[in-house]
C-alpha positions in Angstrom: -3.2 -6.1 25.5 0.1 -5.1 23.8 2.0 -7.4 21.4 5.3 -6.4 19.9 7.0 -8.3 17.1 10.6 -7.8 16.0 11.3 -7.4 12.3 13.7 -10.2 11.4 14.7 -8.4 8.2 16.2 -5.5 10.2 19.2 -5.6 12.5 17.9 -4.7 15.9 19.1 -1.5 17.6 20.7 -1.2 21.0 17.7 -0.5 23.2 19.7 1.5 25.7 21.2 4.0 23.2 18.8 4.1 20.3 16.3 7.0 19.7 13.0 5.2 19.5 10.4 6.8 17.1 6.9 5.3 16.9 4.9 5.9 13.7 1.3 4.8 13.3 0.1 2.5 10.5 -2.2 5.3 9.2 0.9 7.6 8.7 3.0 4.9 7.1 0.5 3.3 4.8 -2.8 4.1 3.0 -5.2 1.6 4.5 -7.6 1.9 1.6 -5.0 1.3 -1.0 -3.9 -2.3 -1.3 -2.8 -4.0 -4.6 -3.3 -7.6 -5.6 -0.2 -8.7 -3.8 -1.6 -7.6 -0.4 0.9 -4.8 -0.3 -0.3 -1.4 1.1 0.6 1.8 -0.7 2.7 4.3 1.1 1.4 7.1 3.2 2.5 10.6 4.2 5.3 9.4 6.5 7.4 8.0 3.7 9.9 11.0 3.4 10.4 11.0 7.2 11.1 7.2 7.3 13.5 7.6 4.3 15.4 10.5 6.0 15.7 8.6 9.3 17.2 5.7 7.4 19.5 8.1 5.7 20.7 9.6 9.0 21.4 6.0 10.3 23.4 5.3 7.2 25.5 8.4 7.6 26.0 7.6 11.3 27.3 4.2 10.5 29.5 5.6 7.7 31.1 7.8 10.4 31.3 5.0 12.9 30.5 1.4 11.9 29.9 0.5 15.6 27.6 3.5 16.3 24.7 2.6 18.6 22.9 5.9 18.9 20.6 5.3 15.9 17.0 5.9 15.1 14.9 2.8 15.9 11.5 2.9 14.1 8.4 1.2 15.5 5.2 0.8 13.5 2.2 0.9 15.8 -1.5 0.1 15.1 -4.6 0.0 17.3 -7.0 -1.0 14.5 -8.4 -4.5 14.9 -8.7 -5.0 11.2 -5.1 -4.1 10.6 -4.0 -6.4 13.4 -5.8 -9.2 11.7 -3.9 -8.4 8.6 -0.5 -8.2 10.4 1.1 -10.4 7.7 0.2 -7.7 5.0 1.7 -5.0 7.2 5.0 -6.9 7.5 5.0 -7.8 3.8 4.3 -4.2 2.8 7.2 -3.0 5.0 9.5 -5.5 3.4 8.3 -4.7 -0.1 8.9 -1.0 0.3 12.3 -1.5 2.0 11.3 0.4 5.1 13.7 0.0 8.1 11.0 -0.7 10.7 12.6 -2.6 13.6 9.4 -3.6 15.4 5.7 -3.9 14.9 3.5 -3.1 17.9 -0.2 -4.2 18.0 -2.3 -2.8 20.8 -5.9 -1.9 21.6 -7.0 1.7 21.8 -7.2 1.5 25.6 -3.6 0.1 25.8 -2.2 2.6 23.2 -0.3 4.7 25.8 1.0 1.6 27.6 2.5 0.4 24.3 4.5 3.6 23.9 5.8 3.3 27.5 6.7 -0.4 27.1 8.7 0.3 24.0 10.5 3.4 25.5 9.1 5.6 22.7 10.8 9.1 22.7 8.9 10.6 19.8 5.4 9.6 18.6 4.2 10.5 15.1 0.6 10.2 13.9 -2.0 11.7 11.6 -4.6 11.6 14.4 -4.8 14.7 16.6 -6.5 12.9 19.4 -3.7 10.3 19.6 -1.1 13.0 19.5 -2.8 14.9 22.4 -3.2 11.7 24.5 0.4 10.8 24.1 1.6 14.3 24.9 -0.5 14.4 28.0 1.2 11.3 29.2 4.7 12.8 28.6 5.5 11.4 25.2 6.7 14.1 22.7 4.4 13.9 19.7 4.0 15.5 16.3 1.1 15.5 13.9 1.9 14.5 10.3 -0.4 15.7 7.5 -0.4 16.0 3.7 2.4 18.5 3.8 4.7 15.8 5.2 4.5 13.9 2.0 6.4 16.7 0.1 9.3 16.9 2.6 12.8 16.2 1.3 14.4 12.8 2.0 18.1 13.9 2.1 18.1 15.8 5.4 16.1 15.5 8.6 14.6 19.0 9.1 13.2 19.7 12.6 11.6 23.0 13.6 11.6 23.9 17.3 9.1 26.4 18.6 9.5 29.0 21.4 7.4 27.5 24.2 7.7 24.9 26.9 9.8 22.5 24.8 12.7 24.9 25.2 11.7 27.6 27.6 12.2 26.7 31.2 9.6 29.1 32.6 6.7 28.2 30.2 3.5 26.6 31.4 3.8 22.9 30.7 3.4 19.6 32.5 6.5 18.4 34.2 6.5 15.0 32.5 5.9 16.4 29.0 8.5 19.1 29.4 11.1 16.7 30.8 10.6 14.1 28.1 10.7 16.8 25.3 14.0 18.2 26.6 15.4 14.6 26.9 14.5 14.0 23.3 16.0 17.3 22.2 19.2 16.4 24.0 19.4 13.0 22.1 18.9 14.8 18.8 21.6 17.3 19.8 24.0 14.5 20.5 23.4 13.0 17.1 23.8 16.4 15.4 27.2 16.9 17.1 28.5 13.8 15.4 28.6 15.7 12.1 30.3 18.9 11.1 28.8 22.3 10.3 28.3 21.4 6.6 26.8 18.5 4.8 25.0 17.3 7.9 22.0 15.0 7.5 20.2 16.9 10.3 19.0 20.6 10.3 17.5 22.3 13.4 15.6 25.5 13.0 14.1 27.6 15.8 11.0 29.8 15.1 10.0 32.3 17.7 6.5 33.7 17.1 6.4 36.4 19.7 8.9 38.9 21.2 12.0 40.4 19.7 15.6 39.4 19.4 16.0 39.0 23.2 13.3 36.4 23.1 15.1 34.6 20.3 18.5 34.8 22.1 16.9 33.4 25.2 15.5 30.4 23.3 18.9 29.8 21.7 20.6 29.8 25.1 18.0 27.3 26.4 18.7 25.0 23.5 22.5 25.3 23.9 22.1 24.3 27.6 20.5 21.0 26.2 23.4 20.5 23.8 21.4 21.5 20.7 23.1 23.5 18.1 20.7 25.5 15.8 21.3 25.9 12.1 18.8 28.6 11.4 16.7 31.0 13.5 13.6 33.0 12.6 12.0 35.7 14.8 8.5 36.3 13.5 7.4 39.1 15.8 3.8 38.0 16.0 3.5 37.0 12.3 1.9 33.6 11.5 4.4 30.8 11.1 2.6 29.1 8.2 4.4 30.9 5.4 7.9 30.2 6.8 7.0 26.6 7.5 6.0 26.2 3.9 9.5 27.3 2.8 11.4 25.3 5.5 9.3 22.1 4.8 10.2 20.4 8.1 9.6 16.8 8.7 8.1 17.6 12.1 7.6 20.5 14.4 8.2 20.3 18.2 6.3 22.7 20.4 4.4 22.7 23.7 2.3 19.6 23.3 2.2 18.8 19.6 1.7 20.7 16.4 0.9 20.2 12.8 3.1 21.5 10.0 0.5 23.9 8.6 1.1 26.2 11.6 
């Protein structure tokens, strides 16, 4: 069974135009850390939530009637957490998080909850959840301890050279189509800002091949309307070192990927 509760503290986004991002309770809060006011301490997703709010603020500064905004959903499948739903809502209010909806579901109905809420990106600290969502066509990214050190002034997204952007790569049709759709939406938001002082930064990292491979990936992204700010061709080198410098909020690849690379 899936139950979705709107957050009355937050102005609801336009469902047809908003970019819906679902984040798990375990990523947003530390379930083991609760103070005497029944407020959970923040988890690794804090910088990401802050930067998504910042992007929304910048969009509304550019256009006060902008509807293509990030719409954040907090989702949990833990029975204990659902029984403490008031603490979750109170914690969100206490920390000033712009969470539009709270979604409570069972583990079995977890994928259904993503579909019902039109989720276009799913963020979690659980690899099994990310894999399940990806297999059902929902682009997913795995957050870890590195996520907590990401900057909160600019949304940094790393795109990898695989099925997400390469048309001939081996990937399920549903997963590939939804990933490309999400990239197109991100590209549309990026185009609302100029070359400089943008609250979004897209970087492409190609692990294999030479400059031709990188150029092909760039062309694929352009066909989706995505302008890339930086490009790195690693020529077979591990991507971990460059990711530690870039410090992206999440990494999009075939399936899902964690930031450690």
